[in-house]
N, C-alpha and C positions, 0 to 999 in steps of 0.2 A: 167261506160259505157259512151262512147263518143256519140255525136250526130249522126255521120255516123253509128255507131254500133246499136244505137237505131232504126234508120231508117231501117237497115237491119233486125232486129228482127221483126219489123212490116211488112216487105216486101214492103217498100216504096222506090221506085227508082225515081230519078229526083225530081219533085216538088210535093207538096201536100198542100192543104189548111188545116186549123184546123178542118174543117168539114170532110175532107178526112181522116185525121189522126184518128179522133174519129170513123168514120165508119169502118176503118180497124181494130181498137182496138176492136170494138164490134164484128166483124166477128171472130177474133181470140179468144175472150172470149167465144164465143159459142162453139168453138172447144176444148179449153184447160181449161176452168174453172173446178176445181176438182169435183164439184157437178154434172156436166153433161158430162164430158169427157169419152170417150170410151178407153182412153189410161191408162197406168199404173198410179195408184194414186200418187205415188211419182214423176214420170215424169210430170204429170199434174200440180202438186203443183209447181215444179221448173219452168216449162214453164209459168205458170200463173204469177208468181212473176216477171220473166224476161219481159214478155209482159207488165205488169203494170208499171214496172220501165222504160221501153222504152217509153211507152205512156207518163208518167209523164215528162220525159226529153224532148220529142219533143213538148209537150204542153207548157212547161215552156219556151223553146226556141222560140216558135211561139208567146207566149204572150209578150215576151220581145222584139220582133222585132219592130223597130220603123217604123211607116207608115208615108208617106208624104201626106199632104193634100194641098200642093201647087198646084195651077191651072195647071201649066205646067207639073207637074208630073202626075196629074190625067189624063190630056189629053193624055200624052204619054202612060200611062198604060191602059186606057179604050177606047181611040179613041173618046171621047165625048168632045164637046165644052162646054163652060160655060153655065149652065142652060139646056143643051140638055138632060143630064141624068135625071134631075127632070121631064122634060116634057115627056120623054119616059116612065117613071115609074108611074108618078102621074097625068100627063096632067095638065089641068088648073082647076082641082077640087077646088072649093072654100074652102073646109075644109082644104086642104093641102096648098093652095096657098094664 
């Protein structure tokens, strides 16, 4: 199964975070897991395996994606200046600062 096919199985179009992929996987498991599915048991088994395989492919792809921690890339991706992210999230708390 290719990455685009895996995304299609999970119903993901465009972009998704690893958290989004996991959330979509959980939604589909609630529908297709053979222990809880209202569908034909054989179809449920096949669909569950496809969904699990697709999830594994997308998570592996996401885990192997290289992230940049260069200041210019972070600024471009987040619109934060150096130190601004920290202050917005943690302030000048002496425990974190």
